[in-house]
C-alpha positions in Angstrom: 86.7 -35.0 -47.4 85.2 -36.3 -44.2 86.7 -33.1 -42.5 85.0 -30.8 -45.1 81.8 -32.5 -44.4 82.0 -31.8 -40.7 83.0 -28.1 -41.5 79.9 -27.7 -43.7 77.6 -29.2 -41.2 79.0 -26.7 -38.6 78.3 -23.8 -41.0 74.8 -25.0 -41.5 74.1 -25.3 -37.9 75.6 -21.9 -37.1 73.5 -20.3 -39.8 70.5 -22.1 -38.4 71.3 -20.6 -35.0 71.5 -17.1 -36.4 68.2 -17.6 -38.3 66.6 -18.7 -35.1 68.0 -15.7 -33.3 66.4 -13.4 -35.9 63.1 -15.4 -35.8 63.0 -14.8 -31.9 63.3 -11.1 -31.9 67.0 -10.3 -32.3 66.1 -8.1 -35.3 63.7 -5.1 -35.1 61.7 -3.9 -32.1 59.1 -5.7 -30.1 57.2 -5.0 -26.9 59.4 -6.2 -24.1 62.7 -5.4 -25.9 65.3 -4.4 -23.2 63.3 -5.3 -20.2 65.4 -5.9 -17.2 64.7 -6.5 -13.4 64.1 -3.4 -11.4 62.8 -1.4 -14.4 60.2 1.1 -13.2 58.0 3.1 -15.5 55.2 5.5 -14.7 52.6 6.5 -17.3 49.5 8.7 -17.3 46.8 6.8 -19.2 43.3 7.3 -20.6 41.2 4.8 -22.3 37.9 5.2 -24.1 36.3 2.2 -22.2 37.3 3.5 -18.8 35.1 6.3 -17.7 35.0 7.8 -21.2 38.7 8.5 -21.1 39.4 9.5 -17.4 43.0 9.8 -16.7 44.9 7.7 -14.2 48.7 7.2 -13.4 50.1 3.8 -13.5 53.5 2.9 -11.9 54.9 -0.6 -13.1 57.9 -2.2 -11.4 59.5 -5.2 -13.0 60.5 -7.8 -10.4 61.0 -11.5 -10.8 60.2 -13.8 -13.7 58.2 -17.0 -13.4 59.1 -20.3 -15.0 57.9 -19.2 -18.3 59.9 -16.1 -18.2 56.9 -13.9 -17.8 57.4 -10.8 -15.7 55.8 -10.4 -12.2 55.2 -6.7 -11.7 54.1 -4.5 -8.8 51.5 -1.9 -10.1 50.4 1.2 -8.3 47.4 3.1 -9.6 46.7 6.7 -8.6 43.5 8.4 -9.6 42.1 11.5 -8.0 43.6 10.7 -4.6 42.7 7.0 -4.7 45.3 4.4 -4.7 45.0 0.9 -5.9 48.0 -1.7 -5.7 48.2 -5.0 -7.4 50.5 -7.7 -8.8 50.2 -8.1 -12.6 51.9 -10.8 -14.8 53.2 -9.5 -18.1 53.9 -11.9 -21.0 57.5 -12.6 -22.0 56.6 -12.4 -25.6 54.8 -9.0 -25.8 54.3 -7.6 -22.2 50.6 -8.1 -22.5 48.9 -8.8 -19.1 48.1 -12.5 -18.7 46.2 -14.3 -16.1 43.3 -12.9 -14.1 44.3 -13.1 -10.4 43.8 -9.5 -9.7 41.3 -7.7 -7.4 38.0 -6.4 -8.5 39.3 -2.9 -7.8 42.2 -3.4 -10.2 40.4 -5.1 -13.1 39.1 -2.0 -14.9 42.7 -0.6 -14.8 44.2 -3.8 -16.0 41.8 -3.8 -19.0 42.8 0.0 -19.8 46.5 -0.9 -19.5 46.2 -3.9 -21.8 44.1 -1.8 -24.3 46.7 1.0 -24.3 50.3 0.2 -23.3 49.7 -3.4 -24.5 48.2 -2.5 -27.8 51.2 -2.4 -30.0 52.5 -5.7 -28.6 49.6 -7.5 -30.6 51.6 -6.4 -33.7 55.3 -6.8 -32.6 56.3 -9.6 -30.3 59.4 -11.3 -29.3 58.6 -14.2 -31.9 57.8 -11.5 -34.6 59.6 -8.3 -34.1 59.0 -5.4 -36.6 61.1 -2.8 -38.2 60.9 0.8 -37.0 61.9 2.3 -40.3 60.6 2.0 -43.9 57.0 1.5 -44.8 56.5 -2.2 -44.3 53.1 -2.8 -42.8 53.0 -4.2 -39.1 49.3 -5.3 -39.7 45.9 -4.0 -40.0 43.4 -2.4 -37.7 39.7 -2.6 -38.6 38.2 -3.3 -41.9 36.5 -0.6 -43.8 34.7 -1.4 -47.2 36.4 -4.8 -47.5 39.8 -3.3 -47.0 42.1 -2.8 -43.8 43.6 0.1 -42.3 47.3 -0.4 -42.3 49.4 0.0 -39.3 53.1 0.8 -40.1 56.1 3.1 -39.4 55.1 6.7 -40.4 58.2 8.8 -39.5 60.6 9.8 -36.8 60.5 12.5 -34.0 62.5 13.7 -31.1 60.2 14.2 -28.2 60.7 15.6 -24.6 59.1 13.5 -21.5 60.0 12.0 -18.3 62.8 14.5 -17.9 64.8 13.5 -21.0 64.9 13.6 -24.8 63.8 10.6 -26.8 64.6 10.0 -30.5 61.6 8.0 -31.4 60.0 6.2 -34.5 56.4 6.8 -35.0 54.0 3.7 -35.7 50.6 4.6 -36.7 47.6 4.6 -39.1 45.3 7.1 -40.7 41.6 7.0 -40.5 40.3 10.7 -40.8 42.9 11.5 -38.2 46.5 10.5 -37.7 46.8 8.0 -34.8 50.3 7.9 -33.5 52.5 5.7 -31.2 56.1 7.0 -30.4 58.5 4.1 -29.9 62.2 4.1 -28.7 64.3 1.4 -30.1 65.7 -0.7 -27.1 62.9 0.5 -24.7 60.4 -2.2 -23.9 57.2 -0.1 -24.0 56.0 2.9 -26.2 56.8 6.3 -24.9 53.7 8.0 -25.8 50.5 7.5 -27.9 47.4 9.1 -29.2 45.1 6.6 -30.9 41.7 7.6 -32.2 38.5 5.3 -32.5 37.4 4.0 -35.9 33.9 5.3 -35.9 31.3 7.1 -38.1 30.8 10.0 -35.7 32.9 13.1 -36.1 35.0 14.3 -34.5 36.6 11.0 -33.7 36.9 10.3 -29.9 40.3 9.2 -28.6 40.6 5.5 -28.1 43.5 5.6 -25.8 46.3 8.1 -24.9 49.3 7.8 -22.7 52.7 9.4 -21.9 55.7 8.2 -20.0 56.1 10.3 -16.8 59.2 8.6 -15.1 61.6 5.8 -15.7 64.5 4.4 -13.6 66.1 1.2 -12.3 65.1 0.4 -8.6 66.3 -2.6 -6.6 63.1 -2.6 -4.5 59.5 -2.0 -5.5 58.1 1.4 -5.0 56.3 2.3 -1.8 52.6 3.2 -2.6 51.7 6.7 -1.6 49.0 7.4 1.0 45.6 7.7 -0.4 43.7 10.9 0.2 40.0 11.8 -0.1 39.5 14.5 -2.5 35.9 15.7 -2.2 34.4 16.7 -5.4 32.5 20.0 -5.7 29.4 20.4 -7.9 29.0 20.9 -10.7 31.1 18.2 -12.3 31.1 18.2 -16.1 32.1 15.3 -18.3 31.9 14.6 -22.1 30.0 11.6 -23.1 31.7 8.6 -24.6 31.8 10.1 -28.3 32.4 13.7 -27.1 29.3 14.9 -28.9 27.5 15.7 -25.7 28.3 16.7 -22.3 26.7 16.1 -18.9 26.7 18.3 -15.8 26.1 16.6 -12.5 24.9 18.7 -9.4 24.0 17.5 -6.0 22.7 19.0 -2.8 23.8 19.2 0.1 27.3 19.4 -1.3 28.6 17.2 1.6 26.8 13.7 1.1 26.4 11.7 4.3 24.9 8.2 4.8 21.4 8.1 5.8 20.5 11.7 4.6 18.7 12.4 1.5 20.7 13.9 -1.4 19.2 15.4 -4.5 20.9 14.8 -7.7 20.7 17.0 -10.7 21.4 16.2 -14.3 21.9 18.6 -17.3 22.8 17.4 -20.8 24.1 19.7 -23.4 25.6 19.7 -26.9 29.1 20.6 -28.2 28.0 24.2 -28.6 27.2 24.1 -24.9 23.4 24.4 -25.6 21.3 22.7 -23.0 19.1 20.0 -24.6 15.5 20.3 -23.4 13.4 17.2 -23.1 16.6 15.0 -23.0 16.0 11.3 -22.1 18.5 9.4 -20.1 19.0 6.4 -17.9 20.5 7.0 -14.4 22.4 4.3 -12.5 24.0 5.0 -9.0 25.9 2.4 -7.0 27.5 2.7 -3.6 30.9 1.8 -2.3 29.9 -1.9 -2.1 28.4 -2.1 -5.6 24.8 -2.0 -4.3 22.4 -0.3 -6.6 21.2 3.0 -5.0 19.1 4.2 -7.9 18.3 2.6 -11.4 16.1 5.0 -13.2 15.0 4.3 -16.9 14.2 6.8 -19.7 13.8 9.8 -17.5 13.1 13.1 -19.5 14.3 16.4 -18.3 12.1 19.3 -17.6 13.3 22.9 -18.6 16.7 21.2 -19.4 17.3 19.5 -16.0 16.5 16.3 -14.2 16.3 16.0 -10.4 16.4 12.8 -8.2 16.4 12.2 -4.6 18.5 9.3 -3.2 19.8 8.1 0.1 23.0 6.3 0.4 23.3 3.8 3.2 27.1 3.6 3.7 30.1 5.7 3.3 32.8 5.6 0.6 33.1 6.2 -3.1 29.9 6.0 -5.0 29.5 5.7 -8.9 27.1 7.7 -10.9 26.4 6.7 -14.8 24.3 8.9 -17.0 23.4 7.4 -20.3 21.7 9.8 -22.7 19.4 8.3 -25.1 19.2 10.7 -28.0 19.8 11.5 -31.6 22.7 12.8 -33.7 22.6 14.8 -36.9 23.2 12.5 -39.9 22.6 9.3 -37.8 19.2 7.8 -38.4 18.9 5.4 -35.3 18.8 6.4 -31.6 22.1 6.6 -30.0 23.4 6.0 -26.4 26.1 8.2 -25.0 27.5 7.6 -21.4 29.1 9.9 -18.9 30.4 8.6 -15.4 31.1 10.3 -12.2 32.6 9.4 -8.8 31.2 11.0 -5.7 32.3 10.6 -2.1 29.8 9.7 0.7 31.4 10.7 4.1 30.6 9.5 7.6 31.9 12.6 9.4 32.5 16.3 8.4 35.2 17.8 10.5 34.9 21.5 11.2 38.1 22.4 9.4 37.0 20.7 6.2 33.5 22.3 6.6 35.1 25.7 6.5 37.1 25.0 3.5 34.0 23.5 1.6 32.0 26.5 2.6 34.5 28.8 0.9 34.8 26.5 -2.3 31.0 26.4 -2.5 30.7 30.2 -2.4 33.3 30.3 -5.1 31.5 27.7 -7.1 28.2 29.7 -6.9 29.9 32.8 -8.3 31.6 30.9 -11.1 28.5 29.0 -12.1 26.8 32.3 -13.1 29.0 32.3 -16.1 28.1 28.7 -17.0 25.5 27.7 -19.6 22.8 27.9 -16.9 22.5 28.7 -13.2 22.6 26.1 -10.5 19.5 23.8 -10.9 16.7 24.4 -8.3 17.3 21.1 -6.6 
């Protein structure tokens, strides 16, 4: 009898162990499943809150773990010739970035990574893994008319990326359009995603989008590539945050040098490529040190364009933000729509680069004849 009691107690303890394993992520998928030291992943990412969806590449290498089993990763960001490196700590529970010990240059990328690659980890963690099949809800996103928009498995698909074929499950939700995140069972991060914002404007802008470009195991962290200065050529064209409008940015002279006046031209147009006359906007320009070069409020265009003369004191990457203050059909209140640009102020202009730039400017002038308007008379 005593022996039987011990056997029964052993069975109860064993069953409790298995139950605990299930509770801590042994069943179902969660963000971080299958992570191992030396894993390297490279993604192309865009996020609505980062330069209205500007793309950048992020390489993440999983190194050591801290005393809480969080992963210490090396991150390399590549964007238009710019290279930013950083350490980033990812949670052992769902690979969400934790801690704030990162450089100012890296913070915007960290936020974009957390809001895209880390988004699904808010629903499926090591403590609460979720099934990749069936239609059981993972959770809700947003609240419309007192109800929630359900996030759940929506199907399966074989996709090709990162040089291989992936049998994936699709996790998503529907709000006007289908938002989808492709997940591979056993792989710690989603393979691909395209998720739309929950907004009243149509068409819905993309909240975030990413795709896996490369994955492998590496015993050592990757070596950052050499950064290179890629000089932008006017005009630059960007959609506003909702995609309902667009902004063209011109500047003259094409090569911006410190201490010399530069004329900035702004043209705002709608989705049909029609220039908006008498458009009102704010213009904020900051230099490479974050110093405000120009902060112009409620400027109104004349004959479809606005012009501003500025002088940069130092060389480096400068940031231009145009905020359109306008109206949208079907929306009663005034709206604000932003478009952001990066320009380069250079201290010197070597002869070889000058020749290349001259040829590109000549080509740009020819191409611009076919644009919505001619080059503004700056």
